[in-house]
C-alpha positions as CSV (number, residue, x, y, z in Angstrom):
1,M,112.0,148.4,115.2
2,V,109.6,149.9,113.1
3,I,106.9,152.0,114.7
4,I,103.6,151.6,113.0
5,A,101.7,154.9,113.3
6,Q,97.7,154.7,112.6
7,V,96.6,158.7,112.6
8,D,92.7,159.5,112.4
9,L,93.1,162.4,110.3
10,V,90.0,165.1,110.2
11,S,89.3,168.1,107.5
12,A,90.1,171.5,108.8
13,A,89.0,172.8,105.9
14,P,87.4,171.0,102.2
15,Y,89.6,168.7,100.1
16,S,90.0,168.8,96.6
17,Q,92.1,166.4,93.8
18,S,93.8,167.0,90.5
19,R,94.7,163.7,89.6
20,P,95.6,163.4,86.0
21,H,93.6,161.6,83.5
22,D,93.5,160.9,79.4
23,T,89.6,160.3,79.4
24,P,89.1,160.2,75.7
25,H,86.8,162.8,73.8
26,L,83.4,162.0,72.5
27,E,82.8,162.6,69.0
28,Q,81.5,166.2,68.3
29,E,82.1,167.1,72.5
30,T,82.7,170.3,72.9
31,H,85.5,171.1,75.8
32,E,82.5,172.4,78.1
33,Q,80.6,169.4,78.1
34,Y,84.4,167.3,78.0
35,R,84.6,168.9,81.5
36,D,81.2,168.5,83.3
37,R,81.5,164.9,82.0
38,T,84.8,163.9,83.2
39,W,85.8,166.6,86.3
40,R,85.0,163.4,88.7
41,E,87.7,161.8,86.8
42,Y,90.5,164.0,89.2
43,L,89.7,161.5,91.9
44,H,91.9,158.9,93.3
45,Y,89.1,156.2,94.0
46,D,88.9,152.3,93.9
47,A,87.4,149.5,92.0
48,T,84.2,150.4,93.6
49,G,84.1,154.0,93.6
50,E,85.4,155.1,97.0
51,V,87.7,157.8,97.0
52,F,91.0,157.7,98.6
53,I,94.1,160.2,99.4
54,P,97.4,158.6,97.7
55,P,99.8,157.1,100.3
56,M,102.5,159.3,98.7
57,A,100.9,162.4,99.4
58,I,100.6,162.0,103.2
59,K,104.6,160.8,102.7
60,N,105.2,163.7,101.0
61,C,103.2,165.9,103.5
62,L,105.2,165.1,106.6
63,T,108.5,165.2,104.4
64,L,107.8,168.6,103.4
65,A,106.4,169.8,107.2
66,A,109.8,168.4,108.0
67,K,111.9,170.9,105.7
68,R,109.6,173.4,107.5
69,L,109.9,173.2,110.7
70,G,114.1,172.3,110.2
71,M,114.2,171.0,113.6
72,K,117.1,169.9,114.4
73,V,118.1,166.5,115.4
74,K,119.4,166.3,119.2
75,G,123.0,164.9,119.5
76,R,123.5,165.0,115.7
77,G,124.8,168.6,115.2
78,S,123.3,170.3,112.7
79,K,121.4,167.7,111.0
80,T,117.6,168.6,110.7
81,Y,114.7,166.2,110.6
82,S,114.0,166.8,107.3
83,Q,116.3,164.0,105.8
84,F,114.9,161.7,108.1
85,F,111.6,161.8,107.2
86,A,112.5,161.7,103.5
87,S,113.9,158.1,104.0
88,G,113.0,157.4,107.4
89,I,108.7,156.8,107.0
90,L,106.7,154.8,104.7
91,C,102.9,155.2,103.6
92,M,101.9,152.3,101.5
93,E,98.6,152.3,102.1
94,P,95.4,154.8,100.6
95,V,93.9,156.4,103.7
96,M,90.0,155.6,102.7
97,L,87.5,159.0,103.2
98,G,84.4,156.2,103.0
99,I,82.9,158.4,100.1
100,K,81.6,157.4,96.8
101,K,83.1,159.2,93.7
102,Q,79.6,159.7,92.6
103,D,78.9,161.3,95.8
104,I,81.0,164.2,95.2
105,E,80.1,168.0,94.5
106,G,82.2,170.1,91.9
107,E,83.7,173.2,92.1
108,K,83.7,175.7,88.6
109,L,86.1,177.7,88.8
110,F,87.7,180.4,86.3
111,L,91.5,179.4,85.9
112,P,94.9,180.1,83.8
113,A,94.1,177.8,80.5
114,D,97.6,176.8,80.6
115,G,97.7,176.3,84.9
116,K,100.4,179.2,85.0
117,A,99.0,181.8,87.2
118,G,99.3,185.3,85.5
119,S,99.5,183.8,82.2
120,G,96.7,185.6,80.5
121,S,93.9,183.2,78.7
122,R,91.4,181.9,81.2
123,V,88.8,179.1,81.2
124,Y,86.0,177.2,83.3
125,K,87.4,174.5,84.9
126,M,85.9,172.0,87.1
127,Y,87.1,170.0,90.2
128,P,86.0,167.9,92.4
129,L,85.4,169.6,96.0
130,I,85.2,167.2,99.6
131,K,83.6,169.8,101.9
132,S,84.1,167.7,105.0
133,W,86.4,164.3,105.4
134,K,88.1,162.1,107.4
135,G,90.1,158.5,107.4
136,T,92.9,156.5,108.9
137,A,96.8,157.3,107.9
138,I,98.7,154.7,108.5
139,V,102.4,155.5,108.8
140,H,105.8,152.8,108.8
141,I,108.3,155.1,111.5
142,L,111.4,153.3,109.8
143,D,114.1,155.4,111.9
144,G,114.4,155.4,115.5
145,A,115.3,159.4,115.8
146,I,112.0,159.7,114.6
147,T,110.4,159.5,118.1
148,E,106.7,159.7,118.7
149,N,106.9,163.1,120.2
150,V,109.0,164.3,117.0
151,F,106.4,162.4,114.8
152,E,103.4,164.0,116.2
153,L,105.1,167.7,116.0
154,H,105.6,167.4,112.6
155,L,102.2,165.6,112.1
156,A,100.5,168.8,113.5
157,E,103.3,171.0,111.2
158,A,101.9,169.0,107.9
159,G,98.1,169.5,109.0
160,K,98.3,173.3,109.5
161,Y,101.1,174.4,106.9
162,I,101.2,171.8,104.2
163,G,98.0,170.4,103.4
164,L,97.1,167.7,101.1
165,G,95.7,167.8,97.5
166,R,95.0,171.2,95.5
167,F,94.8,174.4,96.3
168,R,96.5,173.3,99.8
169,P,98.7,175.7,102.0
170,E,101.9,174.7,100.9
171,R,100.8,175.9,96.9
172,N,99.2,179.4,98.7
173,G,96.0,177.9,98.6
174,F,93.7,176.7,102.1
175,Y,91.8,173.8,101.0
176,G,93.4,170.2,102.5
177,R,94.4,171.3,106.0
178,F,94.1,168.8,108.6
179,G,93.7,167.6,112.3
180,V,94.1,164.4,114.4
181,D,91.0,163.1,115.5
182,G,92.0,161.6,119.1
183,A,95.6,160.3,120.1
184,V,97.9,157.9,117.5
185,R,98.1,154.3,118.0
186,Y,101.2,153.4,118.0
187,D,102.2,149.8,117.3
188,K,106.2,148.8,117.6
189,Q,107.3,145.8,115.8
190,S,110.7,144.7,115.6
């Protein structure tokens, strides 16, 4: 039996993305001009320009929460839910945020040039910042060991301590934290 969980996520902190992009430089464009022109390309967005959270971000967030919790599976000895979340859930649809790419504000930061903390040289970088967001995540629970209660416990852990996007708690930041708005809706399919 497959359980499809629909989860209304709501921000508990701002959200920022850092999708790699290879937008070409314009002729004689400075680094600063390029940064100011292309920073929205760090966003994940569809053909209409609507920003979304990638499906794998949700799956990875839940899988990391299972590793963090280390909760043992009843009746399975010392096995934890970590393996069950890694192979027993699927997220195939993006979480659409209902926000257009052109409406996103930027955040200018003075960061290491190579992206490695403490490496020396620093430059100004610009990243998108979504101060408030919400969207519906659809998670396919394939493994029967993951009950509704277990799923919701891990979901809460994921929102508090793992987070989504750039500068999330799991990466020593505080963006991308979320909660659940209302009850999780479940649809059981055989």
